[in-house]
C-alpha positions in Angstrom: 71.3 141.1 122.7 68.3 142.3 124.7 65.6 143.7 122.5 63.9 147.0 122.9 61.0 145.5 124.8 63.5 143.8 127.2 64.9 147.2 128.0 61.5 148.5 128.8 60.9 145.5 131.1 64.3 145.8 132.8 63.8 149.6 133.0 60.5 149.1 134.8 62.1 146.6 137.2 64.9 149.1 137.9 62.5 151.9 138.5 60.4 149.8 140.9 63.6 148.8 142.8 64.6 152.5 143.1 61.1 153.3 144.3 61.3 150.7 147.1 64.8 151.9 148.1 63.7 155.5 148.0 60.5 155.0 150.1 62.2 155.7 153.5 63.8 158.9 152.1 60.4 159.9 150.7 58.8 159.8 154.1 61.8 161.5 155.8 61.5 164.5 153.3 57.7 164.6 153.2 56.6 168.2 154.0 60.1 169.6 153.3 60.4 168.6 149.6 57.3 168.5 147.4 56.0 165.1 146.3 56.3 166.2 142.7 60.0 167.0 143.1 60.6 163.7 144.9 58.9 161.9 142.1 61.2 163.7 139.7 64.2 162.6 141.8 62.9 159.0 141.8 62.4 158.9 138.0 65.7 160.6 137.4 67.6 158.0 139.5 65.6 155.2 137.7 66.4 156.5 134.3 70.1 156.9 135.1 70.1 153.2 136.1 68.4 152.2 132.9 71.0 154.2 130.9 73.8 152.6 132.8 72.3 149.1 132.3 71.7 149.6 128.6 75.1 151.1 127.9 77.6 149.7 130.3 76.4 146.7 132.3 74.7 144.9 129.4 77.9 144.9 127.5 79.5 142.6 130.1 77.2 139.7 129.4 77.0 139.9 125.6 79.0 138.8 122.7 79.7 142.5 122.0 82.2 142.7 124.9 85.7 142.0 123.5 88.4 144.1 125.2 90.8 142.9 122.5 88.6 144.4 119.8 88.1 148.1 120.0 85.6 149.6 117.6 85.5 153.3 117.3 83.4 155.4 114.8 84.3 159.0 114.7 82.6 159.8 111.4 79.2 161.5 112.2 76.1 159.8 110.9 78.1 157.1 109.1 76.8 154.4 111.4 73.2 155.3 110.6 73.4 153.5 107.3 72.3 149.9 107.0 75.4 147.7 107.0 76.5 144.1 107.0 74.9 142.2 109.9 72.4 145.0 110.7 69.1 145.3 108.9 67.6 148.7 108.2 64.8 148.0 110.7 67.2 147.1 113.5 69.3 150.2 112.7 66.2 152.4 113.0 65.2 150.8 116.3 68.7 151.3 117.7 68.7 155.0 116.6 65.3 155.6 118.2 66.3 153.7 121.4 69.4 156.0 121.7 67.1 159.0 121.5 64.5 157.7 123.9 67.1 156.6 126.4 68.2 160.2 127.0 64.8 161.8 126.9 64.2 161.4 130.6 67.7 162.8 131.3 66.8 166.0 129.5 63.5 166.3 131.2 64.5 165.3 134.8 67.8 167.1 135.1 66.3 170.6 135.1 63.4 169.2 137.2 65.7 167.9 139.9 68.6 170.4 139.8 67.5 174.0 139.9 70.9 175.2 138.6 70.3 173.2 135.4 67.1 175.0 134.4 68.9 176.7 131.6 69.1 175.0 128.2 72.9 175.4 127.9 73.7 173.8 131.3 71.3 170.9 130.6 72.7 170.4 127.1 76.3 170.4 128.5 75.5 167.8 131.1 73.7 165.6 128.6 76.6 165.8 126.2 79.2 165.1 128.9 77.2 162.1 130.2 76.8 160.6 126.7 80.4 161.3 125.8 81.6 159.7 129.1 79.5 156.6 128.5 80.9 156.2 124.9 84.5 156.8 126.2 84.0 154.2 128.9 82.4 151.7 126.4 85.5 152.0 124.2 87.8 151.1 127.0 85.6 148.3 128.2 85.8 146.7 124.7 82.4 147.6 123.5 81.7 149.8 120.5 82.1 153.6 120.8 80.2 155.6 118.2 79.9 159.3 117.6 76.4 158.6 116.3 75.3 157.4 119.7 76.5 160.7 121.2 74.6 162.7 118.6 71.4 160.6 119.1 71.7 160.7 122.9 72.2 164.4 122.8 69.2 164.8 120.5 67.2 162.8 123.0 68.3 165.0 125.9 67.5 168.1 123.9 64.0 166.8 123.1 63.6 165.9 126.8 64.5 169.5 127.8 62.0 170.8 125.2 59.3 168.7 126.9 60.4 170.1 130.3 60.3 173.7 129.0 56.9 173.2 127.4 55.5 171.5 130.5 56.9 174.3 132.7 55.3 177.0 130.5 52.0 175.1 130.6 52.1 174.9 134.4 53.1 178.6 134.8 50.3 179.6 132.5 47.8 177.3 134.3 48.9 178.8 137.7 48.4 182.3 136.4 45.0 181.4 135.0 43.9 179.9 138.3 45.3 182.9 140.3 43.4 185.3 138.0 40.1 183.5 138.7 40.5 183.9 142.5 
């Protein structure tokens, strides 16, 4: 299993790859779409790739991929207790990783898609994406866990809270600068 640091390294590599592939688009849209918005699109695409790698693609090369063994946990928060084969430290790292993984989604969804600026719409998309990933994992033979959905959703909500706070800060900063002129 790839450790948490491995995901950060692979995530960085994926984001750099997206940057290289996005470079021609960046120059085509320069002047029509703000550089900040284009950076948000870039990081949103990169974070989506990281999530797909961590949840779907990494299962293909690991011992966890057994289509003949379906593991499904539908009891909320039951998987957050230390169990056989998983130390408490590893369980905490896994829980935090599930939250961190969806933070960029909650932040960049409303940044990239104007129609998703409301909390409800962003929360719905984050929930649907996390649920879809768990559904797909189950049918690919990896574990599907309601706790992952809850933690991913929490990460998306925290990401949205960061977006909302950052947006308020920028609006306040804009008004302050406008008032000084």
